N, CA, C and O of each residue as an XYZ file, in Angstrom:
772
protein
N       0.975     -1.404      0.099
C      -0.197     -0.554     -0.070
C       0.785      1.206     -0.047
O       1.918      1.403      0.391
N      -0.140      2.180     -0.659
C       1.494      2.943     -0.522
C       0.682      4.182     -0.088
O      -0.533      4.313     -0.238
N       2.122      5.694      0.865
C       1.992      5.768      2.072
C       2.024      7.211      1.978
O       2.542      7.794      1.026
N       1.323      7.954      3.229
C       1.561      9.364      2.524
C       1.877      9.817      3.788
O       1.248      9.272      4.695
N       2.857     10.855      4.169
C       3.284     11.380      5.197
C       2.492     12.638      5.722
O       2.460     13.510      4.854
N       1.804     13.012      6.957
C       1.375     13.634      7.185
C       1.837     14.396      8.583
O       1.769     13.987      9.743
N       2.486     16.043      7.889
C       2.656     16.899      9.842
C       1.792     17.387     10.218
O       1.016     18.170      9.670
N       1.835     16.727     11.832
C       0.946     17.425     11.991
C       1.303     18.259     13.793
O       1.810     17.254     14.292
N       1.343     19.059     14.661
C       1.604     19.614     16.201
C      -0.243     20.072     16.778
O      -1.298     19.942     16.157
N      -0.054     20.462     17.777
C      -1.035     20.880     18.383
C      -1.722     22.476     18.117
O      -1.213     23.584     18.285
N      -2.664     22.202     17.782
C      -3.488     23.488     16.995
C      -3.197     23.253     15.496
O      -2.986     24.259     14.819
N      -3.175     22.483     15.116
C      -3.623     22.594     13.338
C      -4.629     22.573     13.381
O      -5.367     22.053     14.218
N      -4.895     23.243     12.315
C      -5.972     23.410     12.046
C      -7.384     22.367     11.975
O      -6.791     21.887     11.009
N      -8.137     21.898     12.032
C      -9.059     21.247     12.438
C      -9.380     20.311     11.203
O      -9.246     19.087     11.228
N      -9.891     21.161      9.952
C     -10.246     20.289      8.728
C      -9.312     20.102      8.257
O      -9.192     18.926      7.914
N      -8.165     20.970      7.949
C      -6.886     20.985      7.285
C      -6.140     20.033      7.636
O      -5.097     19.840      7.012
N      -6.571     19.059      8.922
C      -5.790     17.979      9.031
C      -7.198     16.081      8.669
O      -7.216     14.989      8.101
N      -7.995     16.960      9.497
C      -9.069     15.741      9.518
C      -9.185     15.365      7.864
O      -8.665     14.418      7.273
N     -10.157     16.576      7.264
C      -9.989     16.396      5.817
C      -9.360     15.352      4.872
O      -9.830     14.309      4.418
N      -8.073     15.984      4.700
C      -7.080     15.389      3.835
C      -6.843     14.128      4.487
O      -7.183     13.251      3.694
N      -6.531     13.757      5.278
C      -6.729     12.673      6.528
C      -7.129     11.697      5.846
O      -6.506     10.818      5.251
N      -9.092     12.066      6.061
C      -9.953     11.416      5.552
C      -9.860     10.444      3.881
O     -10.087      9.304      3.476
N      -9.426     11.635      3.398
C      -9.850     11.669      2.092
C      -8.722     10.869      1.083
O      -8.888     10.489     -0.076
N      -7.457     10.751      1.995
C      -6.251     10.188      1.070
C      -6.354      8.395      1.817
O      -5.641      7.542      1.286
N      -7.365      7.937      3.153
C      -7.783      6.799      3.208
C      -8.735      6.542      2.456
O      -8.904      5.516      1.798
N      -9.363      7.417      2.519
C     -10.419      7.176      0.869
C     -10.049      6.484     -0.080
O     -10.585      5.491     -0.572
N      -8.620      7.287     -0.491
C      -7.944      6.724     -1.646
C      -7.802      5.383     -1.870
O      -8.180      4.794     -2.883
N      -7.160      4.817     -0.756
C      -7.020      3.760     -0.617
C      -5.335      3.478     -0.263
O      -4.629      2.479     -0.398
N      -5.009      5.171      0.369
C      -3.604      4.922      0.977
C      -3.447      5.021      2.349
O      -4.363      5.528      2.996
N      -2.224      4.541      3.032
C      -2.261      4.334      3.611
C      -1.240      5.603      4.746
O      -0.033      5.846      4.727
N      -2.415      6.212      5.683
C      -1.850      7.588      5.524
C      -0.855      7.501      7.025
O      -1.303      6.697      7.842
N       0.254      8.141      7.392
C       0.614      8.357      8.979
C       0.553      9.311      9.286
O       0.733      9.692      8.129
N       0.486      9.936      9.654
C       0.246     11.333     10.619
C       1.386     10.769     11.514
O       1.822      9.624     11.634
N       1.899     12.538     12.402
C       2.879     12.449     12.833
C       3.022     13.455     13.515
O       2.516     14.525     13.177
N       3.675     13.323     14.512
C       4.632     15.250     15.278
C       4.962     14.804     16.151
O       4.547     13.829     16.778
N       6.186     15.825     16.385
C       7.222     15.325     17.124
C       7.524     15.863     18.399
O       7.612     17.037     18.758
N       7.712     14.481     19.211
C       7.554     14.452     20.585
C       6.102     13.714     21.022
O       5.753     13.371     22.152
N       5.459     13.600     19.897
C       4.439     12.172     20.478
C       4.892     10.743     19.473
O       5.708     10.437     18.603
N       3.775     10.154     20.247
C       3.759      8.520     20.127
C       2.751      8.136     19.347
O       1.927      9.015     19.096
N       2.567      7.039     18.873
C       1.317      6.668     17.936
C       0.096      6.506     19.686
O       0.339      5.927     20.745
N      -1.140      7.305     19.245
C      -1.925      7.285     20.425
C      -2.540      8.496     21.260
O      -3.567      8.865     21.828
N      -0.723      9.015     20.841
C      -1.053     10.343     21.589
C      -2.000     11.453     20.248
O      -2.130     11.221     19.046
N      -2.566     12.752     21.141
C      -3.612     13.541     20.302
C      -2.715     14.328     19.880
O      -1.544     13.961     19.784
N      -3.077     15.410     19.592
C      -2.679     17.077     18.890
C      -3.966     17.003     19.168
O      -4.737     16.048     19.074
N      -4.264     18.920     19.787
C      -5.451     19.442     20.005
C      -5.760     20.270     18.479
O      -4.863     20.699     17.754
N      -7.110     20.368     18.215
C      -7.101     20.835     16.774
C      -7.537     22.442     17.515
O      -7.844     22.572     18.700
N      -7.461     23.781     16.315
C      -8.093     24.672     16.381
C      -9.458     24.962     14.930
O      -9.030     24.770     13.792
N     -10.298     25.202     15.005
C     -11.332     25.485     13.990
C     -10.911     27.174     13.787
O     -10.915     28.082     14.618
N     -10.620     27.176     12.606
C     -10.906     28.913     11.991
C     -11.206     28.888     10.981
O     -10.955     28.120     10.052
N     -12.073     30.176     11.128
C     -13.287     30.182     10.210
C     -13.351     31.513     10.000
O     -12.622     32.252     10.663
N     -14.350     32.100      8.916
C     -14.135     33.489      8.377
C     -15.446     34.119      8.427
O     -16.251     34.005      7.503
N     -15.656     34.727      9.400
C     -16.810     35.181     10.100
C     -16.864     36.639      9.722
O     -17.347     36.982     10.802
N     -16.746     37.923      8.975
C     -16.559     38.602      8.622
C     -15.483     39.832      9.252
O     -15.614     41.055      9.192
N     -14.289     38.938      9.923
C     -14.269     39.917     10.805
C     -12.889     40.197      9.559
O     -12.786     39.714      8.432
N     -11.469     41.653     10.674
C     -10.002     41.149      9.623
C      -9.191     40.237      9.487
O      -8.198     40.384      8.774
N      -9.532     38.746     10.353
C      -8.765     38.205      9.959
C      -9.896     36.853     10.459
O     -11.079     37.184     10.539
N      -9.545     35.378     10.786
C      -9.939     34.443     10.809
C     -10.177     34.418     12.800
O      -9.423     34.755     13.712
N     -11.702     33.803     12.778
C     -11.613     33.490     13.860
C     -11.171     32.057     14.706
O     -11.475     31.221     13.855
N     -10.794     31.506     15.529
C     -10.027     30.259     16.224
C     -10.868     29.798     17.603
O     -10.878     30.459     18.641
N     -11.281     29.054     17.483
C     -12.289     28.138     18.168
C     -11.177     26.527     18.562
O     -10.193     26.180     17.908
N     -11.690     25.895     19.656
C     -10.706     24.505     19.874
C     -11.345     23.934     19.456
O     -12.544     24.143     19.642
N     -10.894     22.858     18.630
C     -11.695     21.455     17.759
C     -11.778     20.438     18.465
O     -12.283     20.258     19.573
N     -10.997     19.449     17.424
C     -11.248     18.122     18.015
C      -9.426     17.779     18.504
O      -8.397     18.423     18.299
N      -9.630     16.785     19.041
C      -8.311     15.905     19.434
C      -8.452     15.286     18.191
O      -9.438     14.664     17.795
N      -7.269     15.521     17.526
C      -6.598     14.188     16.684
C      -5.708     13.373     16.769
O      -4.701     14.079     16.830
N      -5.411     12.396     16.813
C      -4.962     10.922     17.279
C      -3.644     10.954     15.870
O      -3.752     11.082     14.651
N      -2.337     10.751     16.888
C      -1.351     10.678     16.200
C      -1.275      8.775     15.424
O      -1.934      7.923     16.020
N      -0.609      8.425     14.391
C      -1.083      6.463     14.392
C       0.849      6.681     13.837
O       1.046      5.817     12.982
N       1.607      7.161     13.974
C       2.303      6.722     13.235
C       4.422      7.804     14.231
O       4.646      8.998     14.033
N       5.134      7.142     14.855
C       6.199      7.641     15.004
C       7.276      8.460     14.478
O       8.288      8.068     13.898
N       6.796     10.101     14.860
C       7.282     10.552     14.050
C       8.795     10.464     14.187
O       9.330     11.304     13.464
N       9.879      9.542     15.047
C      11.803      9.107     15.203
C      11.488      7.955     14.101
O      12.663      7.645     13.903
N      10.982      7.365     13.509
C      10.643      6.474     13.001
C      10.228      7.160     11.223
O       9.907      6.247     10.461
N      10.219      8.149     10.770
C       9.741      8.970      9.749
C      10.820      8.642      9.069
O      11.879      9.066      9.533
N      10.899      7.568      7.426
C      11.743      7.205      6.895
C      11.047      7.969      5.494
O       9.942      7.640      5.061
N      12.261      9.490      4.621
C      10.615      9.725      3.494
C      10.708      8.476      2.518
O       9.734      8.104      1.863
N      11.839      7.908      2.472
C      11.435      7.005      1.195
C      10.901      5.773      1.339
O      11.114      4.762      0.669
N      10.167      5.943      2.297
C       8.668      4.981      2.300
C       7.822      5.565      1.521
O       7.357      4.918      0.582
N       7.595      6.349      1.644
C       6.147      7.957      1.892
C       6.426      8.407     -0.143
O       7.505      8.572     -0.712
N       4.747      8.496     -0.855
C       4.957      8.529     -2.272
C       4.630     10.571     -1.875
O       5.418     11.166     -2.610
N       4.013     11.346     -1.251
C       3.767     12.563     -0.542
C       3.918     12.421      0.536
O       4.213     11.465      1.253
N       3.691     13.494      0.687
C       3.522     14.022      1.872
C       2.445     15.908      2.421
O       2.532     17.035      1.935
N       1.931     15.580      3.107
C       0.743     16.907      3.601
C       1.062     17.721      4.462
O       1.071     17.230      5.591
N       1.336     18.793      4.404
C       1.632     19.952      5.685
C       0.217     21.047      5.565
O       0.080     21.867      4.657
N      -0.986     20.785      6.961
C      -2.019     20.985      7.166
C      -0.930     22.817      7.711
O       0.268     23.061      7.857
N      -2.157     23.614      7.829
C      -2.185     24.953      8.566
C      -2.542     25.409      9.781
O      -1.743     25.054     10.648
N      -3.286     25.950     10.106
C      -3.523     26.376     11.705
C      -2.161     26.967     12.406
O      -1.186     27.032     11.656
N      -2.024     27.306     13.454
C      -1.262     27.301     14.428
C      -0.040     26.704     14.199
O       0.875     27.429     13.811
N       0.205     25.238     14.402
C       1.196     24.448     14.656
C       2.483     24.366     13.548
O       3.516     23.755     13.824
N       2.216     25.263     11.900
C       3.449     25.174     11.220
C       4.360     26.364     11.691
O       5.294     26.686     10.956
N       4.154     27.024     12.845
C       5.171     28.239     13.249
C       5.662     27.822     14.478
O       6.182     28.668     15.206
N       5.583     26.588     14.861
C       6.240     26.031     15.926
C       7.191     24.893     15.112
O       8.382     24.589     15.173
N       6.175     24.480     14.415
C       6.806     22.887     13.889
C       8.172     23.092     13.049
O       9.110     22.296     13.004
N       8.060     24.499     12.310
C       8.953     25.227     11.566
C      10.593     25.052     11.890
O      11.565     24.856     11.161
N      10.388     25.259     13.682
C      11.914     25.307     14.744
C      12.143     23.849     14.071
O      13.067     23.987     13.270
N      11.691     22.539     14.068
C      12.202     21.347     14.858
C      12.900     21.357     13.214
O      12.243     21.412     12.175
N      14.500     21.281     13.335
C      15.243     20.958     12.497
C      14.552     19.197     11.279
O      14.380     19.160     10.060
N      14.355     18.096     12.300
C      14.446     17.510     11.210
C      12.751     17.491     10.381
O      12.647     16.579      9.561
N      11.793     18.178     10.500
C      10.885     18.550      9.801
C      11.179     19.335      8.607
O      10.693     19.263      7.478
N      11.964     20.004      9.034
C      12.849     20.968      8.147
C      13.350     20.020      6.148
O      13.133     20.137      4.942
N      14.474     18.748      7.681
C      14.893     18.254      7.164
C      13.553     17.273      5.946
O      13.634     17.706      4.797
N      12.930     16.613      6.045
C      11.775     16.059      5.937
C      10.889     16.257      4.815
O      10.112     15.396      4.403
N      11.043     17.566      4.267
C      10.748     18.905      3.802
C      11.037     18.275      2.343
O      10.335     17.755      1.476
N      12.189     18.524      2.467
C      13.451     18.914      1.634
C      13.693     17.550      0.911
O      13.812     17.318     -0.292
N      13.739     16.569      2.176
C      13.909     15.201      1.750
C      13.071     15.298     -0.184
O      13.465     15.411     -1.345
N      11.539     15.138      0.708
C      10.882     15.422     -0.136
C      10.841     16.257     -1.342
O      11.151     15.690     -2.390
N      10.528     17.450     -1.393
C      11.678     18.502     -2.756
C      12.477     18.039     -3.346
O      12.504     18.341     -4.539
N      13.611     17.000     -2.774
C      14.895     16.682     -3.541
C      14.329     15.323     -4.640
O      14.775     15.009     -5.744
N      13.191     14.705     -3.840
C      12.838     13.492     -4.760
C      11.731     14.077     -5.705
O      11.252     13.429     -6.635
N      11.415     15.190     -5.429
C      10.128     15.418     -6.685
C       9.207     14.681     -6.207
O       8.357     14.464     -7.070
N       8.907     14.035     -4.908
C       7.734     13.912     -4.412
C       6.492     14.661     -4.242
O       6.662     15.657     -3.538
N       5.215     14.489     -4.689
C       4.329     15.657     -4.715
C       4.679     16.207     -2.792
O       5.304     15.513     -1.990
N       4.066     17.580     -2.496
C       3.820     17.506     -1.709
C       2.819     18.811     -1.337
O       3.283     19.712     -2.036
N       2.011     19.202     -0.806
C       0.320     19.684     -0.692
C       0.613     20.013      0.499
O       1.016     19.094      1.212
N       0.492     21.698      1.240
C       0.921     22.895      2.076
C      -0.785     23.242      1.813
O      -1.351     22.972      0.754
N      -1.302     23.738      2.718
C      -2.522     24.575      2.869
C      -2.074     25.641      4.032
O      -1.283     25.504      4.965
N      -3.015     26.949      3.553
C      -3.040     27.827      4.875
C      -1.520     28.276      4.889
O      -0.734     28.467      3.961
N      -1.338     28.405      6.650
C      -0.686     28.631      7.285
C       0.937     27.167      6.917
O       2.148     27.313      7.088
N       0.490     26.477      6.624
C       1.315     24.891      5.920
C       2.641     25.543      5.070
O       3.715     25.030      5.386
N       2.686     26.309      4.323
C       3.472     26.901      3.132
C       4.862     27.838      3.995
O       5.983     28.089      3.551
N       4.072     28.307      5.772
C       5.655     28.309      6.674
C       6.739     27.452      6.368
O       7.940     27.694      6.247
N       5.856     26.025      6.230
C       7.525     24.838      6.704
C       7.954     25.152      5.131
O       9.173     24.979      5.141
N       7.664     25.430      4.134
C       7.568     24.928      3.277
C       8.827     26.437      3.124
O       9.786     26.209      2.386
N       8.774     27.855      3.798
C       9.414     28.773      3.282
C      10.901     28.727      4.235
O      12.007     29.103      3.848
N      10.436     27.959      6.031
C      11.428     28.130      6.283
C      12.592     26.324      5.768
O      13.816     26.190      5.776
N      12.052     25.821      5.588
C      12.740     24.796      4.662
C      13.667     25.149      3.572
O      14.787     24.652      3.449
N      13.054     26.189      2.643
C      14.174     26.729      1.379
C      13.615     26.069      0.637
O      14.369     25.120      0.424
N      12.432     25.912     -0.114
C      11.837     24.609     -0.676
C      11.469     26.119     -2.434
O      11.506     26.032     -3.661
N      11.176     27.207     -1.447
C       9.904     28.312     -2.365
C      11.056     28.615     -3.201
O      10.655     28.503     -4.359
N      12.100     28.893     -3.199
C      12.839     30.232     -4.289
C      12.018     29.816     -6.062
O      11.379     28.859     -6.498
N      12.424     30.931     -6.545
C      11.634     30.585     -7.882
C      10.717     29.397     -8.307
O      10.839     28.640     -9.270
N       9.657     29.441     -7.216
C       8.395     29.011     -7.453
C       7.048     29.144     -6.947
O       6.957     29.515     -5.777
N       5.573     28.830     -7.836
C       4.364     29.883     -7.201
C       4.032     29.059     -6.478
O       4.336     27.866     -6.480
N       3.267     29.730     -5.681
C       3.519     29.212     -3.810
C       2.463     29.929     -3.660
O       2.833     31.096     -3.785
N       0.914     29.879     -3.382
C      -0.111     30.595     -2.307
C      -0.344     29.581     -0.790
O      -0.204     28.367     -0.641
N      -0.816     30.829      0.352
C      -1.322     30.249      1.419
C      -2.577     31.285      1.775
O      -3.249     32.148      1.210
N      -2.464     30.664      3.035
C      -3.346     32.245      3.347
C      -2.814     33.635      3.837
O      -1.843     34.056      4.466
N      -3.695     34.029      3.364
C      -3.095     35.717      2.431
C      -2.187     36.384      3.819
O      -1.323     37.194      3.483
N      -2.289     36.159      5.065
C      -1.114     36.870      5.985
C       0.269     36.138      5.631
O       1.337     36.451      6.156
N       0.071     34.823      4.392
C       1.604     34.825      4.663
C       2.564     34.651      3.232
O       3.577     34.019      2.933
N       1.752     35.467      2.635
C       2.269     36.045      1.506
C       3.725     37.066      1.643
O       4.691     37.227      0.897
N       3.370     37.591      2.864
C       5.284     37.851      3.063
C       6.222     37.407      3.464
O       7.344     37.903      3.567
N       5.602     35.779      3.903
C       6.714     35.618      4.337
C       7.417     33.950      2.718
O       8.519     33.471      2.451
N       5.976     33.720      2.156
C       6.519     33.555      0.680
C       7.019     34.055     -0.301
O       7.679     33.346     -1.062
N       6.818     35.564     -0.575
C       7.417     36.475     -1.457
C       8.817     37.138     -1.305
O       9.609     37.588     -2.134
N       8.846     37.002      0.521
C      10.645     37.528      0.569
C      10.837     36.275      0.755
O      11.662     36.186      1.664
N      10.421     34.886      0.268
C      11.623     33.325      0.320
C      11.762     33.715     -1.370
O      12.376     32.805     -1.928
N      11.566     34.253     -1.843
C      11.574     34.404     -3.341
C      10.756     33.393     -4.218
O      11.164     32.759     -5.191
N       9.634     33.387     -3.708
C       7.999     32.618     -4.187
C       7.574     33.438     -5.464
O       7.561     34.642     -5.211
N       7.204     33.122     -6.831
C       6.073     34.104     -6.612
C       4.239     33.956     -6.181
O       3.459     33.018     -6.346
N       4.153     34.578     -5.912
C       2.609     34.568     -5.178
C       1.419     33.899     -6.256
O       0.750     34.412     -7.153
N       1.477     32.947     -5.880
C      -0.207     32.582     -6.601
C      -1.278     32.851     -6.687
O      -2.123     31.972     -6.521
N      -1.688     34.304     -7.008
C      -3.340     34.758     -6.340
C      -4.260     33.824     -6.182
O      -4.119     32.656     -6.546
N      -5.464     34.388     -5.512
C      -6.512     33.988     -4.820
C      -7.707     33.894     -5.222
O      -7.924     35.102     -5.134
N      -8.799     33.430     -5.639
C      -9.964     34.106     -5.721
C     -10.728     34.156     -4.747
O     -10.316     33.656     -3.700
N     -11.833     34.659     -4.769
C     -12.242     35.750     -3.983
C     -13.007     34.799     -2.630
O     -13.265     35.204     -1.497
N     -13.269     33.281     -3.282
C     -13.621     32.052     -2.351
C     -12.395     31.780     -1.553
O     -12.610     31.395     -0.403
N     -11.381     31.879     -1.855
C     -10.182     30.848     -1.247
C     -10.264     29.601     -1.488
O      -9.839     28.785     -0.670
N     -10.833     29.225     -2.672
C     -11.157     27.732     -3.113
C     -10.292     28.008     -4.523
O     -10.890     27.900     -5.594
N      -8.948     28.347     -4.501
C      -8.220     27.899     -5.653
C      -7.637     27.303     -5.180
O      -7.888     27.291     -3.976
N      -6.358     26.283     -5.650
C      -5.055     25.438     -5.354
C      -4.358     25.930     -6.558
O      -4.955     26.317     -7.562
N      -2.805     25.898     -6.395
C      -1.942     26.530     -7.227
C      -1.131     25.710     -7.452
O      -1.471     24.921     -6.570
N       0.287     24.895     -8.274
C       0.212     23.503     -8.824
C       2.106     24.303     -9.294
O       2.096     24.631    -10.481
N       2.811     24.456     -8.948
C       4.302     24.097     -9.426
C       5.186     23.026     -9.277
O       5.907     22.634     -8.360
N       4.905     22.593    -10.607
C       6.119     21.388    -10.275
C       5.041     20.002     -9.388
O       3.986     19.378     -9.494
N       6.108     20.146     -8.629
C       5.182     19.097     -7.962
C       5.059     19.553     -6.524
O       5.683     19.101     -5.564
N       4.221     20.451     -6.528
C       4.229     21.091     -4.710
C       2.942     21.872     -5.487
O       3.013     22.550     -6.513
N       1.657     21.541     -4.614
C       0.462     22.019     -4.842
C       0.084     22.538     -3.147
O       0.119     21.878     -2.108
N      -0.392     24.448     -3.458
C      -0.751     24.834     -2.265
C      -2.004     25.905     -2.461
O      -2.472     26.609     -3.356
N      -2.300     25.531     -0.815
C      -4.007     26.165     -1.319
C      -4.439     27.649     -0.161
O      -3.739     27.655      0.852
N      -5.126     28.419     -0.224
C      -5.082     29.614      0.724
C      -6.118     28.888      2.500
O      -6.029     29.321      3.649
N      -7.148     27.476      1.848
C      -7.406     28.057      3.462
C      -8.513     26.141      3.363
O      -8.544     25.284      2.480
N      -8.991     26.204      4.300
C      -9.768     24.978      3.797
C     -10.504     25.061      3.116
O     -10.816     23.951      2.684
N     -11.220     26.087      2.573
C     -12.472     26.253      1.056
C     -12.237     25.449     -0.164
O     -12.894     24.899     -1.048
N     -10.656     25.678      0.285
C      -9.840     25.216     -1.059
C      -9.571     23.356     -1.130
O      -8.653     22.888     -1.803
N     -10.395     22.606     -0.441
C      -9.590     21.662     -0.129
C     -10.159     20.570     -2.010
O      -9.508     19.919     -2.828
N     -11.609     20.939     -1.878
C     -12.052     19.953     -3.288
C     -11.193     20.021     -3.857
O     -10.719     18.907     -4.082
N     -10.198     21.485     -4.621
C      -9.034     21.555     -5.475
C      -8.150     20.580     -5.350
O      -7.886     19.501     -5.881
N      -7.475     21.778     -3.853
C      -6.021     20.961     -3.404
C      -5.984     19.453     -3.473
O      -5.365     18.819     -4.327
N      -6.507     19.079     -2.762
C      -6.614     17.783     -3.106
C      -6.565     17.108     -4.142
O      -5.681     16.310     -4.455
N      -7.773     17.471     -4.890
C      -7.537     16.893     -7.015
C      -6.066     17.025     -7.090
O      -5.494     15.942     -7.209
N      -5.329     18.036     -7.052
C      -4.552     18.330     -7.365
C      -3.225     17.621     -6.659
O      -2.181     17.394     -7.271
N      -3.443     17.335     -5.351
C      -2.255     16.624     -4.617
C      -2.704     15.115     -5.149
O      -1.795     14.292     -5.256
N      -4.281     14.640     -5.545
C      -4.073     13.173     -6.058
C      -3.617     13.147     -7.525
O      -3.072     12.119     -7.927
N      -3.747     13.923     -8.152
C      -3.109     13.878     -9.744
C      -1.535     14.000     -9.578
O      -0.806     13.636    -10.501
N      -1.018     14.508     -8.409
C       0.582     14.903     -8.675
C       0.554     13.681     -7.920
O       1.761     13.446     -7.865
N      -0.255     12.341     -7.034
C       0.261     11.674     -7.026
C       0.018      9.697     -8.179
O       0.091      8.470     -8.238
N      -0.211     10.683     -8.627
C      -0.630      9.563    -10.057
C      -2.323      8.887     -9.602
O      -2.695      7.777     -9.983
N      -2.883      9.499     -9.033
C      -4.291      8.910     -8.134
C      -5.553      9.277     -9.800
O      -5.594     10.167    -10.650
N      -6.428      7.922     -9.498
C      -7.675      8.488    -10.385
C      -9.330      8.164     -9.807
O     -10.195      7.385     -9.405
N      -8.907      9.411    -10.144
C     -10.594      9.135     -9.161
C     -11.844      9.217    -10.114
O     -11.869     10.268    -10.755
N     -13.105      8.172    -10.407
C     -13.621      8.229    -11.628
C     -15.049      7.997    -10.994
O     -15.291      7.514     -9.887
N     -15.977      8.468    -11.987
C     -17.049      8.188    -11.253
C     -17.674      7.524    -12.594
O     -18.797      7.020    -12.568
């Protein structure tokens, strides 16, 4: 069975970890959700970010999300793709040297990488965005541009995804249909009705 790696941490955005995890399981992938310092059976707390007319998103406590694989045992050669959800977790996960190594290893191997919302903060810190087109939550635009990437413009409803080579990025959870469909295509999955 082909394996996908998901990088999670406390206060990862609820939809951005749960929905891709479940969608990729539905497609038949073996999905390993990992978090530095946590073991299988441990949980991360999630946050629900919503767009309610304020100048930025609102945040509420979400569900507990179960980690199902040991971060210390991750060997990127075992995986066909990487998912980096958003929320608040990326801002501190990017401080972990092994997280950055994992991203660089996937990038060097040209394996599909899907990052959403604040997830591209990890791509920025890993140094893999130079001369690429990337999108993210609008507040992350300065980070993306300062990393040498071209900003991928957003549509009015934040439902678009941007693909540049083996990397697909999206602004937030409303883009899940476009983002996960593009990631599945990069993985070589075929979805038909």
